[in-house]
C-alpha positions as CSV (number, residue, x, y, z in Angstrom):
1,M,-27.9,5.6,25.0
2,V,-28.2,2.6,27.3
3,D,-30.9,2.7,30.1
4,G,-31.0,6.5,29.9
5,F,-27.2,6.9,30.1
6,F,-24.9,8.1,27.2
7,M,-22.1,5.8,26.3
8,V,-19.2,6.8,24.0
9,K,-18.9,3.3,22.6
10,S,-22.5,3.3,21.6
11,A,-22.2,6.7,19.9
12,Y,-19.1,5.5,18.1
13,R,-20.9,2.5,16.7
14,C,-23.8,4.6,15.6
15,I,-21.5,7.0,13.7
16,K,-19.7,4.1,12.0
17,D,-23.1,2.5,11.0
18,W,-24.1,5.8,9.4
19,Q,-20.8,6.0,7.6
20,R,-21.1,2.4,6.2
21,R,-24.6,3.2,5.0
22,D,-23.4,6.3,3.3
23,M,-20.6,4.5,1.6
24,A,-22.8,1.7,0.5
25,G,-25.2,4.2,-1.1
26,S,-22.4,5.8,-3.0
27,S,-19.8,3.0,-3.5
28,S,-18.8,4.1,-6.9
29,V,-18.1,7.7,-5.7
30,G,-16.2,6.4,-2.7
31,S,-14.2,3.9,-4.7
32,S,-13.1,6.5,-7.3
33,L,-12.1,8.9,-4.5
34,V,-9.9,6.3,-2.8
35,W,-8.3,5.3,-6.1
36,K,-7.6,9.0,-6.8
37,Y,-5.8,9.3,-3.5
38,L,-3.8,6.1,-4.1
39,R,-2.6,7.4,-7.5
40,K,-1.1,10.5,-5.9
41,L,0.8,8.7,-3.2
42,N,4.6,8.2,-3.3
43,I,4.3,4.4,-3.3
44,L,5.2,1.6,-5.6
45,P,2.4,0.7,-8.2
46,R,2.3,-2.9,-6.8
47,Q,1.6,-1.5,-3.4
48,A,-1.3,0.5,-4.7
49,H,-2.6,-2.5,-6.5
50,F,-2.4,-4.6,-3.4
51,I,-4.3,-2.0,-1.4
52,W,-7.0,-1.9,-4.0
53,R,-7.3,-5.7,-3.9
54,I,-7.8,-5.5,-0.1
55,L,-10.5,-2.8,-0.4
56,C,-12.2,-4.9,-3.0
57,K,-11.9,-7.9,-0.7
58,A,-10.1,-9.8,-3.5
59,I,-7.2,-11.2,-1.4
60,P,-7.1,-15.0,-1.9
61,T,-7.2,-16.0,1.7
62,W,-7.6,-19.7,2.5
63,Q,-11.2,-19.1,3.4
64,R,-11.9,-17.3,0.1
65,L,-10.2,-20.0,-1.9
66,W,-12.1,-22.7,0.0
67,N,-15.4,-21.0,-0.8
68,W,-14.4,-20.9,-4.5
69,G,-14.0,-24.7,-4.4
70,V,-10.2,-24.8,-4.3
71,A,-8.8,-27.7,-2.4
72,C,-6.6,-26.0,0.1
73,P,-5.9,-25.7,3.9
74,L,-8.5,-23.6,5.7
75,W,-6.4,-22.6,8.8
76,C,-4.0,-19.8,9.2
77,P,-0.4,-21.0,8.7
78,R,0.7,-19.4,11.9
79,C,-2.4,-20.1,14.2
80,D,-3.6,-23.6,14.7
81,G,-7.3,-24.1,14.3
82,V,-8.1,-20.6,13.2
83,V,-9.7,-19.9,9.8
84,E,-7.7,-17.5,7.7
85,C,-10.2,-14.8,6.6
86,L,-9.3,-11.3,5.6
87,E,-9.9,-9.9,9.1
88,H,-7.8,-12.6,10.8
89,L,-5.1,-12.1,8.1
90,M,-4.7,-8.4,8.5
91,W,-5.0,-7.7,12.2
92,E,-6.3,-10.6,14.3
93,C,-3.4,-13.1,13.8
94,S,-0.7,-12.9,16.5
95,W,1.9,-12.5,13.8
96,S,-0.1,-9.7,12.3
97,R,-0.2,-7.8,15.6
98,S,3.5,-8.2,16.0
99,F,4.2,-7.0,12.5
100,W,2.0,-3.8,12.9
101,F,3.6,-3.0,16.2
102,A,7.1,-3.5,14.7
103,S,6.3,-1.3,11.7
104,P,7.2,2.4,11.7
105,L,3.5,3.1,12.6
106,G,3.8,1.2,15.9
107,I,0.1,0.2,15.9
108,M,-1.3,-1.9,18.7
109,W,-4.6,-3.5,17.8
110,G,-7.2,-4.0,20.6
111,S,-9.1,-7.3,21.0
112,D,-12.4,-5.6,20.3
113,N,-12.0,-3.7,17.0
114,Q,-15.1,-1.6,16.4
115,E,-14.8,-1.8,12.5
116,D,-13.6,-4.1,9.8
117,F,-10.2,-3.7,8.3
118,C,-11.4,-2.4,5.0
119,T,-13.3,0.4,6.7
120,W,-10.3,1.3,8.8
121,L,-8.0,1.3,5.7
122,T,-10.4,3.5,3.7
123,G,-10.6,6.0,6.5
124,M,-6.8,6.1,6.8
125,I,-6.4,6.7,3.0
126,L,-9.0,9.5,3.0
127,E,-8.2,11.2,6.4
128,A,-4.6,10.5,7.6
129,L,-1.5,12.4,6.8
130,V,0.1,11.5,3.5
131,D,3.3,10.1,5.0
132,V,1.3,7.9,7.4
133,V,-0.8,6.6,4.5
134,E,2.3,5.7,2.5
135,W,3.7,3.7,5.4
136,V,0.3,2.0,5.8
137,C,0.4,1.0,2.2
138,G,4.0,-0.2,2.3
139,S,3.3,-2.2,5.5
140,C,0.2,-3.9,4.0
141,Y,2.1,-5.0,0.9
142,G,5.1,-6.2,3.0
143,F,2.7,-8.1,5.2
144,G,1.0,-9.8,2.2
145,R,4.4,-10.8,0.8
146,A,5.4,-12.4,4.1
147,R,2.0,-14.2,4.3
148,N,2.5,-15.6,0.8
149,L,6.0,-16.9,1.7
150,A,4.4,-18.7,4.7
151,C,1.4,-20.1,2.8
152,F,3.0,-21.2,-0.5
153,E,6.7,-21.7,0.3
154,G,6.5,-22.7,4.0
155,K,8.9,-19.8,5.0
156,L,8.0,-18.2,8.3
157,V,9.6,-14.8,8.3
158,D,10.0,-13.0,11.7
159,A,7.6,-10.1,12.0
160,G,10.4,-7.7,13.0
161,I,12.5,-8.6,10.0
162,A,9.5,-8.3,7.7
163,A,8.9,-4.8,9.1
164,I,12.5,-3.8,8.5
165,V,12.3,-5.0,4.9
166,V,9.3,-2.7,4.4
167,V,11.3,0.3,5.8
168,H,14.2,-0.3,3.4
169,E,11.8,-0.7,0.4
170,V,9.8,2.4,1.1
171,Q,12.8,4.6,1.8
172,E,14.7,3.4,-1.3
173,Y,11.7,4.0,-3.6
174,Q,11.1,7.5,-2.1
175,K,14.8,8.3,-2.4
176,V,15.0,7.3,-6.1
177,R,11.8,9.2,-6.9
178,A,12.9,12.3,-5.2
179,S,16.2,12.1,-7.1
180,L,14.5,11.8,-10.4
181,Q,12.0,14.7,-9.7
182,T,14.9,16.9,-8.6
183,R,16.8,16.2,-11.8
184,Y,13.8,16.9,-13.9
185,T,12.9,20.2,-12.3
186,S,16.6,21.3,-12.5
187,L,16.7,21.0,-16.3
188,P,17.0,24.1,-18.4
189,T,13.7,25.7,-19.5
190,S,14.2,24.6,-23.1
191,A,14.7,21.0,-22.0
192,S,12.1,20.8,-19.3
193,T,9.3,22.0,-21.6
194,I,9.9,19.0,-23.9
195,W,7.8,16.7,-21.8
196,Q,4.0,17.0,-22.1
197,F,1.2,15.3,-20.3
198,P,0.1,12.1,-22.1
199,P,-3.5,11.7,-23.3
200,R,-6.2,11.2,-20.6
201,G,-6.1,7.6,-19.3
202,K,-2.6,7.0,-20.7
203,A,0.9,6.8,-19.1
204,E,4.2,7.9,-20.5
205,L,7.7,6.5,-20.0
206,N,10.6,8.8,-20.0
207,V,14.3,7.9,-20.0
208,D,17.2,10.3,-19.1
209,D,20.9,9.7,-19.1
210,D,23.5,11.7,-17.3
211,Q,27.3,11.5,-17.2
212,G,29.2,12.3,-14.0
213,S,32.5,11.6,-12.4
214,G,31.4,8.1,-11.3
215,G,30.2,7.0,-14.7
216,W,26.8,7.1,-16.4
217,T,23.4,7.3,-14.7
218,R,20.2,6.3,-16.3
219,G,16.8,7.3,-14.8
220,V,13.5,5.9,-16.0
221,V,10.2,7.4,-14.9
222,I,6.5,6.5,-15.7
223,Q,4.0,9.3,-15.3
224,N,0.2,9.4,-15.7
225,D,-2.0,12.0,-17.4
226,E,-1.9,14.2,-14.2
227,G,1.9,14.2,-14.0
228,S,2.1,11.9,-11.0
229,V,4.9,9.4,-10.9
230,L,3.7,5.8,-11.1
231,A,7.1,4.1,-11.0
232,A,10.7,5.2,-11.1
233,V,14.1,3.6,-11.1
234,E,17.7,4.8,-11.4
235,R,20.9,2.8,-12.2
236,T,24.6,3.9,-12.4
237,W,27.3,2.3,-14.5
238,G,31.0,3.0,-14.1
239,G,33.2,3.7,-17.1
240,L,32.8,5.8,-20.2
241,C,29.5,4.6,-21.4
242,G,26.3,3.0,-20.1
243,G,24.7,-0.3,-21.1
């Protein structure tokens, strides 16, 4: 309400302020809920770990390293004279904007974002469709990888190319995981009942070999105590035996 008139922007800011206060009052509950959602996503473990570091604001940006007393540049490697903080890194940098737009999500950030990136990311994980969240997580990790190449190796990767790499990585992982899950569910009853859930808080690694016309295929899958797949890989060897 401004001078007796209702404004949508003012109402939006009030709602976001209430949400931040609620999350601050129950940070442990909110954190455990976000991590629970991350564990169930069909994404690489390293992607989930990177997302968790973002939410904990533990990404070693130049500003953060500088504040820790590390002798390092303070400016964004792509923007002259702009301090590289988390907000600039994730959605204020011109390269960041190009990357997000080139990603499968096609996001176009405005110049006056109403919330910080961590709040936006938390909302996406808890409220968006699963496939959208998986693309967000994959994009964040690919973005971080490209940033590290620019900062520590001096390699400036084109934003469009970085987005394409993310697409291939996410699709390949989902393809392998779907293949392993299909193979596991198609086992005879006597074989499929061999696997049991590991103890609470533990993970279990399973290996399966299969011989086909093209040679031997070996699948490796790591599952947690809820049966969710944490990591999966599949390799095929030609010939009569696998190595």
